[in-house]
KELUM-261701 format. One record per residue (C-alpha): x, y, z; residue in one letter. Coordinates in steps of 0.25 Angstrom, whole numbers. Each point is the difference from the previous one (the first is absolute). Example, Ala and Ser with C-alpha at 12.3 -4.5 7.8 and 13.67 -1.06 7.14 Angstrom:
<nodes>
<xx:49, yy:-18, zz:31, aa:a> .
<xx:6, yy:14, zz:-2, aa:s> .
</nodes>
This chain:
<nodes>
<xx:0, yy:0, zz:0, aa:m> .
<xx:5, yy:14, zz:-4, aa:t> .
<xx:4, yy:9, zz:12, aa:r> .
<xx:0, yy:15, zz:0, aa:k> .
<xx:3, yy:11, zz:9, aa:r> .
<xx:-12, yy:8, zz:6, aa:i> .
<xx:0, yy:13, zz:7, aa:r> .
<xx:-5, yy:-4, zz:14, aa:l> .
<xx:3, yy:10, zz:11, aa:w> .
<xx:0, yy:15, zz:-3, aa:d> .
<xx:11, yy:9, zz:5, aa:l> .
<xx:-9, yy:6, zz:11, aa:p> .
<xx:-4, yy:-13, zz:6, aa:t> .
<xx:15, yy:-5, zz:0, aa:r> .
<xx:4, yy:13, zz:6, aa:l> .
<xx:-11, yy:-1, zz:11, aa:f> .
<xx:5, yy:-14, zz:3, aa:h> .
<xx:15, yy:3, zz:2, aa:w> .
<xx:-3, yy:13, zz:7, aa:l> .
<xx:-9, yy:-8, zz:10, aa:l> .
<xx:10, yy:-10, zz:2, aa:v> .
<xx:11, yy:10, zz:3, aa:l> .
<xx:-10, yy:8, zz:9, aa:a> .
<xx:-4, yy:-12, zz:8, aa:v> .
<xx:14, yy:-4, zz:2, aa:i> .
<xx:4, yy:14, zz:5, aa:g> .
<xx:-12, yy:1, zz:9, aa:a> .
<xx:3, yy:-14, zz:6, aa:i> .
<xx:15, yy:4, zz:2, aa:v> .
<xx:-3, yy:14, zz:6, aa:t> .
<xx:-12, yy:-6, zz:9, aa:g> .
<xx:9, yy:-10, zz:6, aa:q> .
<xx:12, yy:9, zz:2, aa:l> .
<xx:-8, yy:11, zz:5, aa:g> .
<xx:7, yy:12, zz:7, aa:g> .
<xx:2, yy:12, zz:-10, aa:k> .
<xx:-4, yy:-9, zz:-11, aa:l> .
<xx:-14, yy:-1, zz:4, aa:i> .
<xx:-3, yy:13, zz:-7, aa:d> .
<xx:4, yy:-7, zz:-13, aa:w> .
<xx:-9, yy:-11, zz:4, aa:h> .
<xx:-12, yy:10, zz:0, aa:g> .
<xx:4, yy:6, zz:-13, aa:r> .
<xx:1, yy:-13, zz:-7, aa:l> .
<xx:-14, yy:-4, zz:6, aa:g> .
<xx:-5, yy:13, zz:-7, aa:l> .
<xx:7, yy:-4, zz:-13, aa:f> .
<xx:-7, yy:-14, zz:1, aa:i> .
<xx:-13, yy:7, zz:2, aa:v> .
<xx:2, yy:7, zz:-14, aa:g> .
<xx:5, yy:-13, zz:-6, aa:l> .
<xx:-12, yy:-8, zz:4, aa:l> .
<xx:-10, yy:11, zz:-4, aa:v> .
<xx:7, yy:0, zz:-14, aa:f> .
<xx:-1, yy:-15, zz:-1, aa:r> .
<xx:-15, yy:0, zz:3, aa:l> .
<xx:-3, yy:11, zz:-10, aa:v> .
<xx:9, yy:-7, zz:-10, aa:w> .
<xx:-7, yy:-13, zz:2, aa:g> .
<xx:-12, yy:6, zz:-6, aa:l> .
<xx:5, yy:9, zz:-11, aa:c> .
<xx:14, yy:-6, zz:-3, aa:g> .
<xx:4, yy:-9, zz:-11, aa:s> .
<xx:-6, yy:-14, zz:-3, aa:t> .
<xx:8, yy:-9, zz:10, aa:y> .
<xx:1, yy:10, zz:11, aa:a> .
<xx:-15, yy:2, zz:1, aa:r> .
<xx:-7, yy:-8, zz:12, aa:f> .
<xx:-11, yy:-5, zz:-9, aa:g> .
<xx:10, yy:-7, zz:-8, aa:q> .
<xx:6, yy:-9, zz:12, aa:f> .
<xx:-11, yy:1, zz:11, aa:f> .
<xx:0, yy:-14, zz:6, aa:p> .
<xx:-14, yy:-4, zz:-2, aa:t> .
<xx:-4, yy:-14, zz:4, aa:p> .
<xx:-1, yy:-4, zz:-14, aa:g> .
<xx:14, yy:4, zz:-3, aa:r> .
<xx:6, yy:-6, zz:12, aa:l> .
<xx:-7, yy:-14, zz:-3, aa:v> .
<xx:5, yy:1, zz:-14, aa:a> .
<xx:14, yy:3, zz:4, aa:y> .
<xx:0, yy:-11, zz:10, aa:l> .
<xx:-5, yy:-10, zz:-11, aa:k> .
<xx:12, yy:5, zz:-9, aa:g> .
<xx:-10, yy:7, zz:-9, aa:e> .
<xx:4, yy:14, zz:2, aa:w> .
<xx:7, yy:6, zz:-12, aa:r> .
<xx:1, yy:15, zz:3, aa:g> .
<xx:11, yy:10, zz:1, aa:h> .
<xx:5, yy:8, zz:12, aa:g> .
<xx:-4, yy:-3, zz:14, aa:h> .
<xx:-6, yy:-14, zz:0, aa:n> .
<xx:-12, yy:-2, zz:10, aa:p> .
<xx:8, yy:-5, zz:12, aa:l> .
<xx:10, yy:11, zz:-3, aa:g> .
<xx:-11, yy:10, zz:0, aa:a> .
<xx:-4, yy:-4, zz:14, aa:l> .
<xx:14, yy:4, zz:4, aa:s> .
<xx:-1, yy:13, zz:-7, aa:v> .
<xx:-13, yy:4, zz:6, aa:f> .
<xx:4, yy:-5, zz:14, aa:g> .
<xx:13, yy:8, zz:0, aa:l> .
<xx:-7, yy:13, zz:-5, aa:i> .
<xx:-11, yy:-2, zz:11, aa:a> .
<xx:10, yy:-3, zz:11, aa:l> .
<xx:9, yy:12, zz:-4, aa:l> .
<xx:-12, yy:9, zz:0, aa:a> .
<xx:-3, yy:-4, zz:14, aa:l> .
<xx:14, yy:1, zz:4, aa:q> .
<xx:2, yy:14, zz:-5, aa:v> .
<xx:-14, yy:5, zz:5, aa:a> .
<xx:3, yy:-5, zz:14, aa:s> .
<xx:14, yy:7, zz:-1, aa:g> .
<xx:-6, yy:13, zz:-3, aa:l> .
<xx:-6, yy:1, zz:14, aa:f> .
<xx:11, yy:-8, zz:8, aa:a> .
<xx:10, yy:5, zz:10, aa:n> .
<xx:12, yy:-6, zz:6, aa:d> .
<xx:-1, yy:7, zz:14, aa:d> .
<xx:13, yy:7, zz:-2, aa:i> .
<xx:1, yy:10, zz:-11, aa:a> .
<xx:-8, yy:-5, zz:-12, aa:f> .
<xx:-14, yy:2, zz:-3, aa:v> .
<xx:-8, yy:-3, zz:-13, aa:g> .
<xx:-4, yy:12, zz:-8, aa:p> .
<xx:-14, yy:-2, zz:3, aa:l> .
<xx:2, yy:-3, zz:15, aa:y> .
<xx:-7, yy:13, zz:4, aa:e> .
<xx:-13, yy:-5, zz:-6, aa:l> .
<xx:-2, yy:-11, zz:10, aa:i> .
<xx:7, yy:2, zz:13, aa:g> .
<xx:10, yy:-9, zz:8, aa:k> .
<xx:-9, yy:-12, zz:4, aa:d> .
<xx:-5, yy:-3, zz:-14, aa:l> .
<xx:14, yy:2, zz:-5, aa:s> .
<xx:6, yy:-10, zz:9, aa:d> .
<xx:-10, yy:-10, zz:-5, aa:r> .
<xx:3, yy:3, zz:-14, aa:l> .
<xx:15, yy:-1, zz:3, aa:t> .
<xx:-2, yy:-14, zz:6, aa:g> .
<xx:-7, yy:-4, zz:-13, aa:i> .
<xx:11, yy:6, zz:-8, aa:h> .
<xx:10, yy:-9, zz:6, aa:h> .
<xx:-9, yy:-12, zz:0, aa:l> .
<xx:-2, yy:2, zz:-15, aa:l> .
<xx:15, yy:0, zz:-3, aa:s> .
<xx:1, yy:-14, zz:4, aa:t> .
<xx:-11, yy:-4, zz:-10, aa:f> .
<xx:7, yy:9, zz:-10, aa:l> .
<xx:13, yy:-8, zz:2, aa:f> .
<xx:-7, yy:-13, zz:-2, aa:i> .
<xx:-7, yy:4, zz:-13, aa:l> .
<xx:13, yy:6, zz:-6, aa:i> .
<xx:7, yy:-13, zz:3, aa:g> .
<xx:-12, yy:-8, zz:-7, aa:m> .
<xx:1, yy:10, zz:-12, aa:h> .
<xx:15, yy:-3, zz:-1, aa:l> .
<xx:-2, yy:-15, zz:2, aa:a> .
<xx:-10, yy:0, zz:-12, aa:a> .
<xx:10, yy:7, zz:-9, aa:i> .
<xx:11, yy:-10, zz:3, aa:i> .
<xx:-10, yy:-11, zz:-2, aa:f> .
<xx:-5, yy:4, zz:-14, aa:y> .
<xx:15, yy:2, zz:-4, aa:h> .
<xx:5, yy:-13, zz:5, aa:r> .
<xx:-12, yy:-9, zz:-2, aa:v> .
<xx:-9, yy:6, zz:-10, aa:r> .
<xx:12, yy:6, zz:-8, aa:r> .
<xx:-7, yy:13, zz:-1, aa:q> .
<xx:8, yy:13, zz:2, aa:n> .
<xx:-9, yy:10, zz:7, aa:l> .
<xx:11, yy:11, zz:2, aa:l> .
<xx:5, yy:2, zz:-14, aa:t> .
<xx:-14, yy:5, zz:-5, aa:p> .
<xx:-1, yy:9, zz:12, aa:m> .
<xx:13, yy:6, zz:-4, aa:l> .
<xx:-1, yy:1, zz:-15, aa:t> .
<xx:-15, yy:0, zz:-2, aa:g> .
<xx:1, yy:-11, zz:-10, aa:w> .
<xx:-4, yy:-15, zz:1, aa:k> .
<xx:3, yy:-12, zz:-10, aa:d> .
<xx:-13, yy:-7, zz:-2, aa:a> .
<xx:-7, yy:-9, zz:-10, aa:d> .
<xx:-13, yy:8, zz:0, aa:h> .
<xx:-6, yy:14, zz:5, aa:g> .
<xx:0, yy:14, zz:-4, aa:e> .
<xx:8, yy:12, zz:3, aa:h> .
<xx:-5, yy:9, zz:12, aa:a> .
<xx:-9, yy:11, zz:-4, aa:k> .
<xx:-5, yy:13, zz:7, aa:g> .
<xx:6, yy:8, zz:11, aa:g> .
<xx:4, yy:12, zz:-7, aa:g> .
<xx:5, yy:13, zz:4, aa:l> .
<xx:-13, yy:6, zz:5, aa:l> .
<xx:-3, yy:-12, zz:9, aa:a> .
<xx:15, yy:1, zz:5, aa:l> .
<xx:-2, yy:14, zz:4, aa:l> .
<xx:-13, yy:-2, zz:6, aa:f> .
<xx:6, yy:-12, zz:9, aa:a> .
<xx:12, yy:9, zz:4, aa:l> .
<xx:-9, yy:12, zz:4, aa:a> .
<xx:-9, yy:-9, zz:9, aa:l> .
<xx:13, yy:-6, zz:6, aa:a> .
<xx:6, yy:13, zz:3, aa:l> .
<xx:-13, yy:5, zz:6, aa:g> .
<xx:0, yy:-13, zz:9, aa:a> .
<xx:14, yy:4, zz:4, aa:i> .
<xx:-4, yy:14, zz:3, aa:y> .
<xx:-13, yy:-5, zz:8, aa:g> .
<xx:8, yy:-10, zz:8, aa:a> .
<xx:12, yy:9, zz:3, aa:s> .
<xx:-9, yy:9, zz:9, aa:g> .
<xx:6, yy:13, zz:-4, aa:v> .
<xx:-14, yy:5, zz:-2, aa:w> .
<xx:-3, yy:-1, zz:15, aa:l> .
<xx:0, yy:13, zz:8, aa:p> .
<xx:12, yy:3, zz:8, aa:e> .
<xx:-2, yy:-5, zz:15, aa:p> .
<xx:-2, yy:12, zz:9, aa:p> .
<xx:12, yy:5, zz:7, aa:p> .
<xx:3, yy:-6, zz:14, aa:a> .
<xx:-5, yy:10, zz:11, aa:p> .
<xx:10, yy:9, zz:6, aa:v> .
<xx:0, yy:0, zz:15, aa:g> .
<xx:-3, yy:13, zz:7, aa:e> .
<xx:11, yy:9, zz:4, aa:t> .
<xx:1, yy:-1, zz:15, aa:p> .
<xx:-2, yy:14, zz:7, aa:a> .
<xx:13, yy:2, zz:8, aa:w> .
</nodes>
């Protein structure tokens, strides 16, 4: 059967993927080390907010294989994949479960981090909206979710190795180059400049909203009365 190269992943999808990888690694490292790096942990969290919003929008208006409707893991697709009857491209139904799981978990992680505090010097950018008690609860959730995030990342890496070693499918090269060798399929279409600008605008708006810079300045600390000597 004649094989051909198809355009699989568009550039915005690939940039999102690798920027998210770097941002998550950076957030994990700065979060674990703490100290003065905790401020960078917060900045990376805001960056991840923007990346996630971009991907959610791009999943609706991006190119063919980046769209959620293309790879959403419906029961029918999952059954077909488990029977060996699935013949699609991009994320397979099981891989799609991992993708949606990671997006959901990261969304919960950064959302809780926006309101968290470390009882020392760091508070999330939206901390003032909720107060200390609720912030403490969300801080605990933030730490708890990190454990599940490590597990899901480990499963994701294990799946990549499995497909490379056992299935003889290289999942990394198409995410680097955008191209895939296949015996069937069409090039990705859609996801033009207007869609890209729209997704970027919403991502920047999300970063602005999550940053808390729009919150009013806290009132100055009361100055004690000058004693009458």
